[in-house]
TIMI-463711 format. One record per residue (C-alpha): x, z, y. Coordinates in nm, 2 decimals, decimal comma. Layout:
! residues N
SITE     c1     c3     c2
SITE      X      Z      Y
...
END
This chain:
! residues 110
SITE     c1     c3     c2
SITE   6,74  21,72  16,24
SITE   6,50  21,44  16,13
SITE   6,34  21,40  15,80
SITE   6,40  21,05  15,67
SITE   6,12  21,08  15,41
SITE   5,86  21,14  15,68
SITE   5,95  20,81  15,86
SITE   6,01  20,61  15,54
SITE   5,76  20,34  15,45
SITE   5,68  20,15  15,13
SITE   5,63  19,78  15,16
SITE   5,34  19,66  14,95
SITE   5,09  19,38  14,93
SITE   4,72  19,45  14,93
SITE   4,47  19,19  14,83
SITE   4,09  19,19  14,86
SITE   3,85  18,97  14,66
SITE   3,48  18,94  14,56
SITE   3,36  18,99  14,92
SITE   3,57  19,29  15,01
SITE   3,78  19,08  15,24
SITE   3,49  19,07  15,49
SITE   3,55  19,44  15,55
SITE   3,92  19,37  15,63
SITE   3,89  19,11  15,90
SITE   3,81  18,83  15,66
SITE   4,17  18,83  15,54
SITE   4,24  18,84  15,16
SITE   4,61  18,94  15,17
SITE   4,77  19,21  15,38
SITE   5,13  19,30  15,39
SITE   5,12  19,68  15,44
SITE   5,40  19,92  15,53
SITE   5,26  20,24  15,38
SITE   5,40  20,58  15,48
SITE   5,60  20,71  15,18
SITE   5,42  21,05  15,19
SITE   5,07  21,16  15,28
SITE   4,98  21,43  15,54
SITE   5,06  21,70  15,28
SITE   5,41  21,57  15,21
SITE   5,32  21,43  14,86
SITE   5,43  21,09  14,75
SITE   5,19  20,81  14,85
SITE   4,94  20,73  14,57
SITE   4,64  20,50  14,54
SITE   4,40  20,78  14,68
SITE   4,62  20,79  14,99
SITE   4,63  20,41  15,01
SITE   4,25  20,40  15,01
SITE   4,23  20,65  15,29
SITE   4,50  20,46  15,48
SITE   4,33  20,13  15,44
SITE   4,00  20,27  15,57
SITE   4,17  20,42  15,88
SITE   4,42  20,15  15,96
SITE   4,31  19,82  15,82
SITE   3,93  19,81  15,79
SITE   3,77  19,63  16,08
SITE   3,41  19,67  15,95
SITE   3,22  19,99  16,02
SITE   3,06  19,99  15,68
SITE   3,32  20,21  15,51
SITE   3,06  20,30  15,25
SITE   3,09  19,95  15,10
SITE   3,45  20,05  15,00
SITE   3,45  20,43  14,97
SITE   3,18  20,67  14,85
SITE   3,23  21,05  14,85
SITE   3,60  21,01  14,94
SITE   3,66  20,79  14,63
SITE   3,66  20,42  14,57
SITE   3,31  20,30  14,53
SITE   3,19  20,22  14,18
SITE   3,19  19,85  14,10
SITE   3,53  19,79  14,26
SITE   3,81  19,69  14,01
SITE   4,16  19,77  14,10
SITE   4,47  19,59  13,96
SITE   4,82  19,73  14,02
SITE   5,07  19,45  13,96
SITE   4,81  19,27  13,75
SITE   4,73  19,57  13,53
SITE   4,41  19,76  13,53
SITE   4,45  20,08  13,73
SITE   4,30  20,28  13,45
SITE   4,62  20,21  13,25
SITE   4,83  20,33  13,55
SITE   4,66  20,66  13,63
SITE   4,40  20,54  13,88
SITE   4,41  20,72  14,21
SITE   4,71  20,93  14,10
SITE   4,93  20,63  14,06
SITE   5,24  20,67  14,28
SITE   5,29  20,36  14,49
SITE   5,62  20,18  14,44
SITE   5,80  19,94  14,68
SITE   5,67  19,58  14,65
SITE   5,36  19,68  14,44
SITE   5,07  19,44  14,46
SITE   4,74  19,62  14,47
SITE   4,42  19,40  14,42
SITE   4,07  19,54  14,50
SITE   3,79  19,32  14,35
SITE   3,42  19,39  14,41
SITE   3,21  19,32  14,10
SITE   2,89  19,39  14,29
SITE   2,69  19,09  14,41
SITE   2,37  19,15  14,60
SITE   2,15  19,04  14,87
END
């Protein structure tokens, strides 16, 4: 007996801007087929997406430019379907099919 939920995937689009794209193979837009549930069997949320992106999409070894202490680094804005993630529940937001998630770095340095 197979569990359809475990093999299900959620199609989403993830965009990076403000310099973050350099961490993801210099590509701004990624079509992602995100597993519908995390390792614990819970529905995929933004926190899971962030971990997934670091493990599966990030080409640059400098993970600390995106994640700090297992959370999104301060100074990165997140828009979920053009709305601030703070209005959507931040990391707890449950990913829906065809969501567009935009990560924008507001930090500029040298």
